[in-house]
N, C-alpha and C positions, 0 to 999 in steps of 0.2 A: 750257457753251454760255450765250450771255446771252439775254436776253429777246426782243431784236430779231432776233437768228438765229433763236430758235426760232420765233416769230412769222412769219417769212418762210418757213420750212419748213413751217409749218401753211398758210399762204396757199397755198403752191406745191401741197401735197398736195389742199387743197380745189379748187384750179383743175383739178388733172388729175382729180379724181373728178367735177367738173361737165362734162368733155367731153360733146360732143353725141353721141348715138347713133350719127350719121352716122360717126363717127371709128372704129366697130368694124371690126374686121379683117376681115370675111366679104365680100369683094367678089367671089368666084367666081374660078375657075381663071385663071391669068394666061396660059394658052394656050400653055406650053411655049416662053415666050421666051427662057429662060434657059439654055442649052446646055451652057455649060462648067462646069468644076467650080467655078472662082473666081466666074464670074457667079453661079451658083447659090447658092454658100456665102454671098456678099455679100448676096443678096436675100434668103435665108431668114435669115441672121444679124439682119437689119434687122425680120423680119416680126413677132415677136413684140412689138416697140415700137410698131407701128403702128396696133394697136387697142386701146383702153380695156378690153375684154373681157380679153382674153390678158394684157395688162400687169397690170391689176388682179388677176386670180387667181393670176399668178406672184409679184407683189410679196407677196401675202397669203399664199402657202403660206411662203414665206422667214419673214415677219414672225412668223407662227403659231407656225412651228417655233421660231424662237428665243426666243418667250416662253414656250412650253408643252411642247415636246417634247423629250424626252432619249433618244439625243444629237439635236442639232437638224438635223443633216445628211441624216437619213434618209429623211424625208417629202419633202424637194426631191429627192433621189437617186432615189426612186421615181418622183416626177412626171417627171422627164426620161426615165426608162427607157421608162415606159409612154406618154410623148410621143411617143416614136421608135416604138414598137409602132404606137400609132394612125397616124402618119405614115405607116410602111409600108402598112398597109391603105389608106389613102388614096390611095398612090400606085399600088396594085395595082387602084385602082377599085372596091375593096370597098364595098358601102354600108351606112353606119353609121347606123341609125334613131335620131333623137331627137338628132343632134349639137348644133343650136341650143339646144332648151331645156335640154339637159345643161350646156353652158356657160354658160348664163344662170344656172342653178342652182348652178353652181359659184361664181360671181362672189358671189352670195347668200350661200351656206352659208359659204365662207372668210371673206368679210367679217363674218359673225356671230361666227365662231371668233376672228377677232381680237379683235372689240370685247368679246368677253366672256372673252376669255383662256383658252378651254374646254382643258381638259388631258386628255389620253388616252395609252395606252400607244403606244409609237412604233409598234407592229404595225398597230394600228387605222389610227393617223394616216398611215402609208404607205399603207396599203390605200385609204383614203378620198381621198388625193392622187393614187393611181395612178388609181382609177376615172375621176376629174375629167380627169386628163392623157389618159387614151386620146381622149376625144371632142375636147379641145383639138388632140391630134396629128391625128385623121383629118380635122378642119378644115384645118390647115395642110396635110397631105399633098394633100387635093384641089385647094388653091388653088396649090400649088407643085409639081404633077405636072410631072416633067421626062421627057424624051424619051430618056433614055440613063441607064445604069448610072452613068455617071460624075458626070452631072448630077445625079442622085439622090442620090449619096453625098455630094458638095458640100452640097445642100439640108438631108440630115439633120445632117449636122455643123454647119452655120450654124445651124439651128434650135436644136440640143441646146446650144451654146455661148450662143446669144442667152437662151435660156430660163434657163441657168445662172445667168447673169451678172443676171438678174431676181430670181431665187432669192435670191444673195448679196446682192444690193441691198436686198431684204426683211430678210434676216436682220441685217444692217447696223442699218438702219432700227430693227428690233425690240430688237436689243441696246443701242444707242446712246441712243436716244430714248425707245422705248415701254415699255421697263423702268421708265425713271426718272418717266415722266409717263403714267399710265394713262390719263388722259383723253384724249391724244394716240391712243392705241391705240383708245380708245372712238370718237374722231372719225374716225380713217381708217378702222376696221372697219366703221363705221356707214354712212359716205359710199360705201364698196364694196358693202356690203349694198344700198343704196338703187339704186345702179347696176344691180345683179344683178336687182331686184325691177321697175326700168323696164325692162330687157330682157325679163323673162318678161310684163309687161305687153303689150309690144310684139308679141310673139308669139302672144298669145292671140287 
């Protein structure tokens, strides 16, 4: 990759990290306006891409896993599994305390892990990713609460697929760019951590 392309990539990453906090995904329940499988699937698929907090955390899980976890797929897989579990809790109306602070903390911690390329056994990495994922899933489940089993199934499938694609995107970035350019991992991870810190400050 030449310098111009790399610079463009960095600029895009910095712009994404600088998105205003008003772009965060938590806007409350959508009121059950997505009743069919396909409409619920499409809405839920797009949902992880619509908030800087969810998108940053999921990309960070993928990048961190690619950089430090062996095998790299296990932490993202744990994230998706616990994301679905959290979403089921949200669909069921279960009150999960501390959702917003935990999501903010996940963005901060995962960003720092990318920046310092912190290595740990895959079991611990998967457990950490899974804990954070449950809270992300609970937020998604509340926002995407559906009024039928078919719509709920569509929402779960769409959310899981959208999240998995973000993980894959993070893994590709980690392998293709961040392993070759440590400073890029530090820049992207640092920007993600700053976003998480800003979110925590906003909640304080």
